[in-house]
C-alpha angles and dihedrals in degrees: 000000000000119000117222109222096163093115091050091048093049095047102039105036112167095006135108114244134193115218130199111256091219098066102006091219107071113096112221096174142001137189148136095271137040090237092055092050093048092050092049092046092052091051091056095045104265106109094170111036124167105262120221131175107214112219119235091228137011112240116187115231126196115178147105143211136263117237112222 
């Protein structure tokens, strides 16, 4: 099943976010560095969030790979 992260992308562009493992969409902490996010997440009771760097812009990519 696909996870819709469009709200996270729109709100946290360019930042690191820590997501709840249970639903993979709820932001428990955000910041400019991984260290900052981990410290904030620990303070609110989520010592091991899923880390995600939100891109500043969405660039479509269509491509493939070449098998050797």
